[in-house]
Backbone bond lengths (Angstrom), bond angles and torsions (degrees), N, CA, C in turn:
res aa  C-N    CA-C-N  psi(-1)  N-CA   C-N-CA  omega(-1)  CA-C   N-CA-C  phi
1 M - - - 1.455 - - 1.556 109.79 -
2 D 1.276 119.41 -58.90 1.378 126.11 -178.91 1.535 114.89 42.26
3 T 1.339 118.05 44.40 1.390 123.21 171.96 1.522 110.52 -82.00
4 V 1.316 118.43 119.86 1.425 121.73 -177.22 1.533 108.48 -86.97
5 I 1.281 114.98 124.64 1.475 118.92 178.87 1.500 112.96 -107.88
6 Y 1.367 115.40 -10.28 1.507 118.49 174.82 1.546 109.40 -158.98
7 E 1.289 118.00 135.68 1.448 117.73 -178.81 1.621 101.80 -149.87
8 A 1.322 115.69 134.06 1.411 122.14 178.64 1.554 111.59 -141.83
9 S 1.268 118.48 152.99 1.445 119.29 178.05 1.468 106.89 -81.54
10 P 1.445 118.53 167.48 1.525 117.12 176.83 1.471 109.62 -62.15
11 F 1.292 120.47 -41.45 1.482 119.78 174.88 1.500 116.68 -49.09
12 Q 1.387 117.09 -40.20 1.483 121.91 -175.32 1.553 101.62 -78.31
13 A 1.307 120.35 -34.09 1.470 118.36 -175.37 1.505 109.57 -69.23
14 F 1.356 120.89 -31.56 1.503 123.21 -178.06 1.556 110.01 -103.91
15 L 1.320 118.77 16.96 1.408 118.90 -172.39 1.572 112.50 -65.00
16 G 1.328 117.29 -37.11 1.425 121.45 175.17 1.451 113.46 -59.91
17 S 1.359 116.16 -48.88 1.526 117.78 -179.47 1.466 111.36 -65.99
18 L 1.297 120.55 -38.20 1.468 127.41 178.43 1.551 110.10 -63.28
19 G 1.316 118.27 -42.85 1.425 121.75 -178.83 1.450 109.25 -69.85
20 T 1.322 118.67 -41.59 1.566 122.36 175.77 1.575 111.43 -57.52
21 T 1.326 111.33 -47.88 1.463 119.51 -179.96 1.475 110.62 -56.89
22 A 1.339 118.54 -50.16 1.431 121.48 -174.57 1.513 108.03 -67.92
23 F 1.302 118.60 -37.60 1.568 119.96 -176.05 1.577 105.00 -69.19
24 L 1.283 123.38 -42.45 1.485 126.27 177.63 1.489 111.07 -62.46
25 L 1.316 118.80 -40.62 1.369 128.65 178.60 1.638 109.65 -61.41
26 V 1.241 111.19 -53.04 1.506 112.81 -179.79 1.526 113.45 -58.70
27 I 1.434 112.43 -46.48 1.485 120.69 -177.25 1.518 106.82 -60.95
28 G 1.305 120.10 -39.35 1.470 123.22 -174.66 1.596 111.77 -71.60
29 V 1.298 115.89 -41.77 1.427 126.40 172.77 1.532 110.48 -57.42
30 V 1.374 115.82 -55.58 1.436 120.83 177.59 1.524 112.44 -52.90
31 G 1.374 112.87 -45.69 1.517 116.01 179.25 1.526 114.95 -61.52
32 I 1.271 115.75 -40.67 1.482 118.29 172.68 1.424 116.53 -66.28
33 G 1.404 116.28 -38.78 1.475 120.46 175.66 1.508 108.93 -66.65
34 M 1.330 121.87 -41.46 1.476 120.44 173.87 1.498 115.13 -59.38
35 A 1.278 114.88 -37.32 1.590 118.40 177.57 1.504 110.53 -67.26
36 I 1.267 118.01 -32.38 1.474 119.40 -175.06 1.502 110.15 -84.86
37 L 1.481 120.28 -41.23 1.358 118.72 -171.91 1.462 114.68 -91.98
38 R 1.368 124.85 -15.03 1.405 123.65 -177.83 1.486 110.95 -93.29
39 R 1.345 120.30 82.01 1.338 126.78 -176.53 1.512 115.26 -73.43
40 N 1.298 119.58 -19.01 1.380 122.67 -176.67 1.483 112.44 -82.82
41 Q 1.283 120.48 -1.92 1.529 122.41 178.48 1.541 105.61 -90.35
42 R 1.344 109.68 164.86 1.475 117.24 177.73 1.511 111.94 -64.12
43 R 1.236 117.56 152.60 1.532 118.99 -177.94 1.413 111.76 -65.51
44 S 1.308 120.37 -31.44 1.514 121.94 -175.58 1.603 107.22 -72.80
45 T 1.270 115.72 -33.52 1.495 119.92 -177.42 1.563 105.35 -76.31
46 R 1.285 120.83 -32.48 1.428 118.11 -178.06 1.610 110.97 -80.98
47 I 1.308 114.75 -25.90 1.507 121.28 175.92 1.511 106.61 -69.16
48 L 1.434 115.08 -46.59 1.423 115.05 -174.45 1.531 108.80 -68.76
49 T 1.369 120.25 -41.52 1.486 121.90 -178.92 1.521 108.86 -59.57
50 G 1.398 116.52 -44.09 1.445 118.31 -177.05 1.570 107.79 -67.96
51 A 1.316 120.08 -43.19 1.431 119.57 176.16 1.572 113.47 -58.94
52 L 1.312 116.43 -45.53 1.494 114.56 177.75 1.527 108.25 -66.23
53 G 1.195 123.93 -40.68 1.393 123.71 176.17 1.535 114.56 -54.39
54 G 1.365 109.91 -48.61 1.574 114.11 176.84 1.510 113.87 -64.30
55 F 1.348 115.59 -32.66 1.457 118.68 175.10 1.473 112.70 -61.44
56 L 1.419 113.75 -49.47 1.455 120.16 176.38 1.558 110.80 -59.85
57 L 1.256 121.31 -39.21 1.404 126.26 175.58 1.551 110.76 -57.04
58 M 1.275 117.11 -46.64 1.445 123.90 -174.90 1.589 108.31 -70.86
59 V 1.351 114.81 -38.61 1.494 119.69 179.33 1.593 107.72 -67.93
60 S 1.288 116.20 -37.01 1.521 116.04 -179.25 1.555 106.49 -70.17
61 C 1.286 118.49 -39.12 1.505 124.48 176.65 1.512 109.54 -56.23
62 A 1.304 114.30 -50.99 1.560 118.78 179.73 1.482 112.44 -62.06
63 L 1.346 120.34 -42.63 1.390 127.50 177.63 1.558 107.09 -61.84
64 A 1.316 121.65 -42.62 1.413 124.38 178.20 1.535 109.08 -61.63
65 A 1.215 113.20 -41.00 1.587 115.89 -172.41 1.543 105.39 -69.58
66 F 1.399 116.04 -40.93 1.445 117.83 -176.52 1.590 109.57 -64.29
67 T 1.342 111.47 -42.48 1.517 117.03 179.89 1.526 110.14 -63.29
68 L 1.285 116.04 -44.08 1.482 118.30 -177.42 1.624 110.75 -67.41
69 Y 1.298 110.78 -36.93 1.583 114.03 177.80 1.542 108.75 -68.75
70 S 1.303 120.16 -39.00 1.462 118.70 179.08 1.449 106.61 -66.46
71 F 1.373 118.46 -43.70 1.554 117.52 -177.44 1.537 110.67 -61.26
72 S 1.385 116.29 -43.29 1.431 120.42 -175.13 1.492 116.29 -72.18
73 S 1.448 116.13 -14.63 1.461 120.02 179.63 1.629 107.53 -75.30
74 G 1.191 120.37 -19.38 1.501 120.27 171.89 1.497 108.83 101.96
75 V 1.313 110.95 170.81 1.393 118.64 -179.19 1.636 111.94 -88.37
76 Q 1.299 114.71 139.79 1.454 118.69 -177.70 1.632 101.75 -114.80
77 T 1.341 114.29 141.26 1.507 116.95 179.13 1.537 105.79 -123.98
78 V 1.359 115.15 138.08 1.424 120.37 172.95 1.506 106.98 -131.48
79 T 1.351 112.52 152.94 1.416 120.16 175.47 1.483 107.84 -118.82
80 L 1.376 114.48 116.99 1.520 116.94 -178.42 1.539 110.12 -150.34
81 G 1.355 108.22 164.78 1.481 114.64 178.26 1.604 108.54 -86.44
82 L 1.299 114.04 146.03 1.459 117.53 177.79 1.541 109.10 -83.29
83 D 1.367 118.03 123.93 1.352 122.60 179.11 1.456 117.29 -91.76
84 N 1.288 117.97 -30.41 1.556 122.12 -173.78 1.491 104.18 -156.73
85 K 1.401 112.51 153.43 1.433 124.90 162.64 1.513 108.48 -122.43
86 T 1.336 114.58 137.93 1.441 121.76 -175.29 1.510 109.65 -137.60
87 I 1.365 117.75 140.96 1.398 125.29 171.97 1.514 100.88 -106.96
88 A 1.441 116.19 112.03 1.475 120.27 -178.57 1.570 104.81 -107.47
89 E 1.361 108.50 137.18 1.558 117.50 174.88 1.521 104.53 -110.79
90 D 1.335 110.78 126.24 1.461 118.89 177.39 1.543 110.41 -114.45
91 N 1.285 116.67 155.36 1.469 117.80 176.74 1.518 110.65 -74.25
92 C 1.221 123.10 132.89 1.432 122.92 -170.57 1.647 111.44 -116.25
93 G 1.291 114.67 -17.52 1.441 114.79 -178.95 1.519 108.61 -155.85
94 D 1.454 112.89 -175.83 1.442 117.92 179.79 1.439 113.06 -77.78
95 N 1.323 118.34 -16.72 1.510 118.50 -171.48 1.525 111.45 -93.70
96 G 1.344 119.45 19.69 1.392 123.48 174.48 1.606 108.83 83.17
97 E 1.331 119.13 18.30 1.357 124.15 177.53 1.489 115.64 -69.64
98 T 1.255 123.56 144.03 1.442 119.88 179.14 1.590 107.13 -122.53
99 C 1.347 113.78 156.39 1.433 121.10 175.95 1.613 104.45 -122.91
100 T 1.270 112.35 140.37 1.445 119.33 179.22 1.540 113.29 -100.03
101 R 1.357 118.36 127.34 1.371 127.37 175.00 1.521 109.32 -105.97
102 Y 1.315 120.57 146.90 1.419 122.60 172.09 1.542 107.32 -114.53
103 V 1.343 115.73 117.48 1.433 122.06 -168.63 1.582 108.87 -119.40
104 L 1.343 111.41 128.19 1.567 117.02 170.14 1.532 104.18 -103.53
105 S 1.282 114.84 128.15 1.505 122.61 -177.73 1.582 110.50 -110.79
106 S 1.325 115.33 142.12 1.368 120.71 177.62 1.565 110.10 -152.47
107 T 1.328 120.67 159.25 1.435 123.48 179.98 1.450 106.31 -137.06
108 T 1.379 114.30 146.77 1.471 121.07 167.45 1.497 106.90 -118.25
109 S 1.372 116.84 -167.65 1.440 119.41 179.44 1.644 106.87 -71.84
110 A 1.308 113.48 -27.16 1.575 114.32 -173.22 1.497 110.18 -107.44
111 N 1.286 119.86 -29.00 1.471 120.78 -168.42 1.569 111.06 -132.56
112 A 1.329 112.90 153.49 1.549 121.56 164.65 1.422 106.97 -113.93
113 Y 1.360 115.27 134.45 1.512 122.91 -176.94 1.519 110.04 -114.51
114 D 1.292 117.56 138.68 1.438 126.01 163.53 1.432 106.91 -121.42
115 F 1.389 122.77 119.96 1.297 124.55 -177.65 1.549 108.49 -115.57
116 D 1.336 116.18 115.71 1.556 121.80 -179.64 1.438 106.38 -78.10
117 V 1.346 123.76 122.93 1.389 127.66 -176.63 1.503 112.60 -129.65
118 P 1.226 118.76 159.52 1.516 119.98 171.89 1.548 113.10 -65.31
119 Q 1.332 119.54 162.18 1.461 123.00 -171.85 1.571 109.95 -65.53
120 D 1.243 120.85 -35.44 1.476 125.97 -176.33 1.549 105.39 -70.12
121 V 1.250 123.92 -38.66 1.430 124.79 176.31 1.550 110.89 -68.04
122 Y 1.394 114.30 -42.13 1.507 115.51 175.33 1.431 112.53 -58.58
123 E 1.352 120.61 -34.55 1.387 119.55 -175.34 1.583 110.92 -76.27
124 K 1.299 114.64 -34.56 1.428 121.44 175.18 1.497 116.83 -65.26
125 A 1.302 115.13 -39.24 1.451 116.96 -175.91 1.501 114.97 -71.77
126 Q 1.324 112.58 144.05 1.524 118.34 -178.40 1.401 111.13 -115.74
127 V 1.304 116.94 136.72 1.464 129.21 179.84 1.609 100.74 -60.32
128 N 1.265 116.58 144.73 1.380 131.02 -177.77 1.647 116.35 59.69
129 G 1.298 108.69 14.03 1.530 121.24 174.90 1.509 105.31 -79.37
130 C 1.413 114.50 159.22 1.422 120.07 -178.15 1.600 104.54 -113.77
131 Y 1.391 111.68 126.30 1.496 114.97 -175.27 1.611 107.98 -131.10
132 Q 1.261 110.16 155.03 1.488 124.33 172.82 1.473 108.34 -108.40
133 I 1.338 115.69 111.07 1.471 119.95 -174.04 1.537 112.75 -116.25
134 S 1.357 118.69 122.91 1.397 121.01 177.80 1.467 108.35 -109.66
135 Y 1.378 114.11 132.03 1.493 122.16 -178.16 1.502 113.17 -147.87
136 Y 1.185 113.76 163.92 1.584 121.32 167.34 1.509 108.06 -89.65
137 P 1.411 112.74 118.23 1.491 112.32 179.59 1.568 110.58 -79.24
138 N 1.288 113.27 150.83 1.516 120.29 178.17 1.445 104.61 -69.39
139 T 1.352 115.52 127.18 1.577 114.91 -179.27 1.567 102.06 -126.37
140 S 1.333 109.32 164.64 1.476 121.87 176.68 1.490 108.50 -98.68
141 L 1.359 120.59 169.38 1.359 120.97 178.63 1.478 115.80 -76.08
142 F 1.278 117.85 -6.26 1.513 125.82 177.65 1.515 111.04 -93.04
143 G 1.398 120.14 4.26 1.427 117.44 170.47 1.496 111.36 98.29
144 L 1.247 122.25 -8.81 1.359 125.12 -174.77 1.600 112.07 -100.82
145 W 1.398 113.84 137.43 1.414 113.83 177.39 1.596 106.97 -68.51
146 L 1.385 111.13 135.53 1.423 109.27 173.70 1.522 113.52 -72.19
147 N 1.337 116.06 153.72 1.469 118.95 178.10 1.512 112.39 65.63
148 T 1.295 120.00 31.45 1.506 121.69 177.78 1.533 105.92 -63.06
149 N 1.264 115.23 139.21 1.522 125.32 176.76 1.520 108.66 54.06
150 S 1.275 122.05 47.22 1.412 125.62 -179.70 1.520 110.27 -161.08
151 Y 1.328 113.28 -145.23 1.479 119.64 -179.15 1.525 108.17 -89.78
152 Q 1.361 112.04 137.12 1.479 117.63 176.41 1.518 110.58 -130.84
153 R 1.295 116.62 124.40 1.462 124.59 173.22 1.559 106.24 -98.16
154 I 1.365 112.91 118.19 1.471 115.78 -173.62 1.557 109.42 -119.63
155 D 1.312 112.25 133.17 1.478 113.06 -174.13 1.534 107.74 -132.19
156 N 1.418 119.09 -10.92 1.411 124.23 177.23 1.597 114.03 -93.48
157 I 1.305 111.06 61.82 1.519 115.32 -177.04 1.569 111.66 -88.18
158 T 1.291 111.67 140.71 1.450 115.12 176.73 1.540 116.59 -114.05
159 K 1.294 114.40 -18.94 1.456 116.64 178.74 1.563 113.27 -165.99
160 I 1.357 113.31 134.83 1.455 120.50 176.54 1.438 107.44 -130.15
161 T 1.476 118.07 118.39 1.431 122.08 175.88 1.482 105.42 -122.08
162 V 1.357 108.74 156.59 1.518 119.57 173.74 1.488 105.77 -77.54
163 A 1.388 116.15 132.35 1.438 124.76 -177.13 1.508 108.74 -107.37
164 E 1.266 111.34 170.91 1.585 118.59 175.32 1.591 106.05 -72.64
165 P 1.348 116.31 135.07 1.503 116.97 179.38 1.551 107.88 -57.75
166 S 1.235 126.20 -30.65 1.424 124.15 -177.41 1.595 112.19 -67.49
167 A 1.383 116.09 -14.45 1.447 118.35 178.50 1.505 110.21 -80.39
168 C 1.315 118.59 -11.16 1.499 119.93 -176.04 1.579 105.05 -107.64
169 Q 1.217 118.80 5.91 1.536 111.38 -178.49 1.538 110.61 -81.75
């Protein structure tokens, strides 16, 4: 069959992590810059602003390292049957705002997978269908995949294709 229902470049797969890293990096640098350049503020305010900016800078560097390590670990491909489709609503802000996630769920003998996908992919996917999914697994800095032999929530998906039903038996 090999019908592709979703395909993304590695850049698109990691766009959320890269955007968050860049945002935290900019805020951290601005905080450190404000601490250095605003000489008319109290010393304690400048020290606190600089410390918070430095903390955000370290967090952005750690996030960049995790993202780079996940990217360098390579793509993993699984062929599995789709067990369930779920629309999940999460709290996104303090004002009671909600965000919608589209989740494709599947289980194997060793793992349970939740794949976060765009809405159009969610609509194309069929429950009990067989799919080949390529993704970047979440990894730790110690070289082990997180959630090995358990539940895995995957959001760095690069390709989803329809597979032959016999591949999922």
